[in-house]
N, C-alpha and C positions, 0 to 999 in steps of 0.2 A: 357398407362405404366408404373405409380402409382394409385390407388386410391384417394381419398380424404383425405378416415382415414387410408391409409396409411402413407400418404403422414403426414397425425396430428399425425397420433404415432410416428414418424424416427424423427419431429421438436422434440416431447415432449423428446423423449430421448435427442437428441443433447443438447436442452432445461439442461436436466438435466446436463448429463453431463460434461457439463459448467462452472454451479453454481457449482457441487461437483468436481471440479479443484481446485475454487478459494475458496472456502471454508476448505478444508479439509488441504491443509498446513496450514492456519488459526489458525484453529480448534488443528491440535497436537502440533503447537506454543505453544500455550496458553495453553494448558492441562501439557507440560514437559519443563514450564516456561523461551521459547522463546522471539524473541524483542516484541511480541504482547502482553507476557501480562507480562514483564518489562514495558513496555510505558504506558502499558490503562488497568495497573488491578487498579489504582489508581490516575489518569490522574493527580493530582495534587499538583504533587507530579515530575511532568516534565520541569524542566527551562532548559534555555539555559546553567547556567554549565554541564546538565548530559550529554551534549553532548559532546561524544568525539576530538579530536582534527584530523581536516579533508584537513590537509595538504598534496596534492599531492592529496588529489583524486576529481572526479569531476563528480555534482550532477544535471542534467535535470530539472528544474521544469518546469509546466506550469501552466498559468496565472499566472506567476508571476508581471506580469504591477499591477496590485490591489488586495487587500483582504489578506487572508492569504497566498496564494505565496507568496506574496512581502512581506511578514515577512517573510515566509519559505526561499526566494531565500537570504534576506538579512543574516540572522543568520545564513545561512551553509558558508556564506561569512566571516562572522563574526566569523567561527573558521576555517578557511582556504579552505574551497576548491574554485573551480574553478569552477562559473554558468554558466552554460547556458539556 
């Protein structure tokens, strides 16, 4: 049905599309001063105080039993989010 070469070309195409779908929104956000640029342009400026009030919001944090996930879940909860 498909040759090995055709299957490889399809796999490469799918991989490139997947990468583009993830990177393009991040690049546009950075270029036009969106969330990515505000919080990664100078990460040393990011503090607990820069997180807005999250009362009434729900946050899903994976890996929240240890490390950075645990700290993230704790800080989101301190700002009023319901953390799952």
